[in-house]
Each structure stands twice: as structure tokens, then as C-alpha cells.
C-alpha positions in Angstrom: 71.5 -116.3 -73.3 69.0 -115.1 -75.9 66.0 -114.6 -73.6 66.2 -113.5 -70.0 63.8 -115.4 -67.7 61.2 -113.0 -66.5 60.2 -113.2 -62.9 56.6 -113.1 -61.8 55.2 -109.6 -61.1 54.7 -109.0 -57.4 50.9 -109.0 -57.8 51.0 -112.7 -59.0 53.1 -113.9 -56.0 51.4 -115.7 -53.2 51.3 -114.1 -49.8 54.0 -116.4 -48.5 56.3 -115.6 -51.5 55.8 -111.9 -51.0 56.6 -112.2 -47.3 59.7 -114.2 -48.1 60.9 -111.6 -50.6 60.1 -108.8 -48.1 62.0 -110.5 -45.3 65.0 -110.6 -47.7 64.7 -107.0 -48.6 62.0 -104.6 -47.4 60.2 -102.8 -50.3 57.3 -100.5 -49.8 55.8 -101.3 -53.3 55.9 -105.0 -52.6 54.4 -104.5 -49.2 51.7 -102.4 -50.9 50.6 -105.6 -52.7 49.9 -107.2 -49.3 48.2 -104.0 -48.1 45.9 -103.9 -51.2 45.0 -107.6 -50.6 44.1 -107.2 -46.9 43.2 -103.6 -46.1 39.5 -104.1 -46.5 39.5 -107.3 -44.3 41.6 -105.6 -41.6 39.3 -102.6 -41.7 36.2 -104.8 -41.3 37.7 -106.6 -38.3 38.5 -103.2 -36.7 35.0 -102.0 -37.4 33.5 -105.2 -36.0 35.5 -104.7 -32.7 35.3 -100.9 -32.3 32.0 -99.9 -34.0 33.7 -96.6 -35.0 34.6 -95.8 -38.6 37.3 -93.2 -37.9 38.9 -95.3 -35.2 38.8 -98.4 -37.5 40.6 -96.4 -40.2 43.2 -95.3 -37.7 43.7 -98.7 -36.3 43.9 -100.2 -39.8 46.7 -97.8 -40.6 48.5 -98.6 -37.4 48.1 -102.4 -37.9 49.7 -102.3 -41.3 52.6 -100.1 -40.0 53.1 -102.6 -37.1 53.0 -105.5 -39.6 55.5 -103.8 -41.9 57.9 -103.2 -39.0 57.5 -106.7 -37.5 57.4 -108.7 -40.7 60.8 -110.2 -39.9 59.2 -111.9 -36.9 56.7 -113.8 -39.2 58.0 -117.4 -39.0 55.9 -119.0 -41.8 54.5 -121.6 -39.4 51.0 -120.3 -40.2 49.5 -118.5 -43.2 50.3 -114.8 -43.5 46.5 -114.1 -43.3 46.3 -115.9 -40.0 49.3 -113.9 -38.6 47.8 -110.6 -39.8 44.5 -111.5 -38.3 46.2 -112.2 -35.0 48.0 -108.8 -35.1 44.7 -107.1 -35.9 42.8 -108.8 -33.1 45.4 -108.2 -30.5 46.0 -104.6 -31.5 42.3 -103.7 -31.5 41.8 -105.5 -28.2 44.8 -103.7 -26.6 43.5 -100.4 -27.9 40.1 -101.0 -26.4 41.5 -102.1 -23.1 43.5 -99.0 -22.8 40.7 -96.7 -24.0 38.0 -98.1 -21.8 40.1 -99.4 -19.0 38.9 -102.8 -20.1 39.2 -105.4 -17.4 39.5 -108.9 -18.4 38.4 -111.7 -16.2 40.6 -114.8 -16.2 38.7 -117.9 -17.0 39.5 -121.2 -15.6 40.5 -122.9 -18.9 40.5 -126.4 -17.4 36.8 -126.3 -16.6 35.1 -128.9 -18.7 32.1 -127.8 -20.7 29.0 -129.7 -19.7 27.8 -132.2 -22.3 25.4 -130.4 -24.6 25.9 -126.9 -23.1 27.9 -125.7 -26.0 25.3 -127.0 -28.5 22.3 -125.6 -26.6 23.9 -122.1 -26.3 24.8 -122.1 -30.0 21.3 -123.1 -31.0 19.8 -120.4 -28.8 22.2 -117.8 -30.1 21.5 -118.7 -33.7 17.7 -118.6 -33.1 17.7 -114.9 -32.0 16.2 -112.3 -34.2 19.0 -111.1 -36.5 17.8 -107.5 -36.5 18.5 -107.4 -32.7 22.0 -108.9 -32.8 23.8 -105.7 -33.6 22.7 -103.9 -30.3 23.6 -107.1 -28.4 27.1 -107.3 -30.0 27.6 -103.6 -29.4 26.8 -104.0 -25.7 29.2 -106.9 -25.1 32.8 -106.4 -24.0 35.3 -106.3 -26.9 36.8 -109.8 -26.1 33.4 -111.5 -26.2 32.4 -109.6 -29.4 35.6 -110.6 -31.1 35.2 -114.3 -30.2 31.6 -114.3 -31.6 32.6 -112.4 -34.8 35.5 -114.8 -35.4 33.2 -117.8 -35.0 30.0 -116.6 -36.8 31.0 -113.8 -39.1 34.4 -115.0 -40.2 33.4 -118.7 -39.8 36.8 -119.6 -38.3 37.2 -123.1 -36.9 38.1 -123.7 -33.3 41.6 -124.7 -34.4 42.1 -121.4 -36.4 40.8 -119.4 -33.4 43.2 -121.2 -31.1 46.1 -120.4 -33.4 45.1 -116.7 -33.6 44.5 -116.3 -29.9 47.5 -118.5 -28.8 45.2 -120.7 -26.7 44.4 -124.3 -26.5 41.3 -125.5 -28.4 39.5 -126.3 -25.1 40.2 -122.8 -23.9 38.7 -121.4 -27.2 35.6 -123.6 -26.7 35.2 -122.4 -23.2 35.6 -118.7 -24.1 33.1 -119.2 -27.0 30.6 -120.8 -24.7 30.9 -118.0 -22.2 30.7 -115.3 -24.9 27.5 -116.9 -26.2 26.1 -117.1 -22.7 26.8 -113.4 -22.1 25.3 -112.6 -25.5 22.2 -114.5 -24.6 22.1 -112.7 -21.2 22.5 -109.3 -22.9 19.7 -110.2 -25.4 17.4 -111.0 -22.4 18.4 -107.8 -20.7 17.7 -105.7 -23.8 14.6 -107.4 -24.9 13.2 -108.9 -21.7 9.7 -107.8 -22.2 9.3 -110.1 -25.2 11.2 -113.1 -23.7 
């Protein structure tokens, strides 16, 4: 053979191609390509949930370590970015639960959303003064804050959120509605004199 076929450099491989190669043989440099692609996004998700720069940096490092160790469990049924987002969300939420003795309240997922309630709460939430949303988000529990950030900052669809959270689409809609209602309530609590 006169010329040897040159393989694509790692930086030109898709996420899924890189993961497939890493699942065959772990390689820190190859994983570094994924790290470079996603470190800023993971850090932003951690910042959004924790509101603490140093903690977000630590959690980002821990999340990539966890992803590296558990990459063999990635089954290619979803995109790598979705899987990594799920790892990020769950890791941050677990950390906050442990740190703040965060108590979750189980929602009755079967409860039907009243016709129009979802639309009304979304319109109300989107009509709030943007300069006041940061304090409102900071005052919410981490789970509610994460749901709202997924929906409005990351612009994820209900289907994508359901995949990340391992919930049904109706459960995601219910949690989104309740998170919006709690955000509206917090807004009223913080800025009641102007309501």
C-alpha cells in the first residue's frame, strides 16, 4: 500500500464517535476533547444550581471524573450531551440535598393540570421584571430552580427534560407548573409592596 489511510484526529470526531472509542479503550487525551467541549456548559449548569463559583468549579471537576469513570455505562440511546447533562443535574442536586438537608416533597404525578393553568403561570412568569428574577431563583429550592433553568435558560423541550430527569412528560409538566407557581409566589413574597 502506497499511502496509509489517515484516521480523523480526535478533535474532528463527533461526541458519539469519541465515546465509542473511549468505551473500547480509555484514553485521557481523547476524553480531554470531550472535556474541552463541555466544561463551560457543565460549569454554567453548576453555577445556575449552586450560585457559588468555587463550589461550581469543584462540582464540575467531580462531574467529569464521574463521567470518565462511568462512561462504560453510557448506552448510546440518547446523545452524549443529554447523558452528561443528566449526570450534572443529578450530581448537583444530590450535593445540595446533602449540604442543605434538602427535603423533597413527592408530587402526585398523576394529577392532571387544569386546562390553561400551565399557560397562565408561564405568561405570568415571563411577564415578571427580569432584574428581579435572579433573587427569586436564588430563593427557590434547587429542584425548582433547576427545572426553571432547564426550561427557560437552556430552552429544553418537555421531552428532553423527561429524558434527563427520567420522568414521564406529564410529570415534567406538573413539576414545571409547580416550580413556576412557587417562583411566582416567591416573587410576590419578595416584592409584595409593588404587587
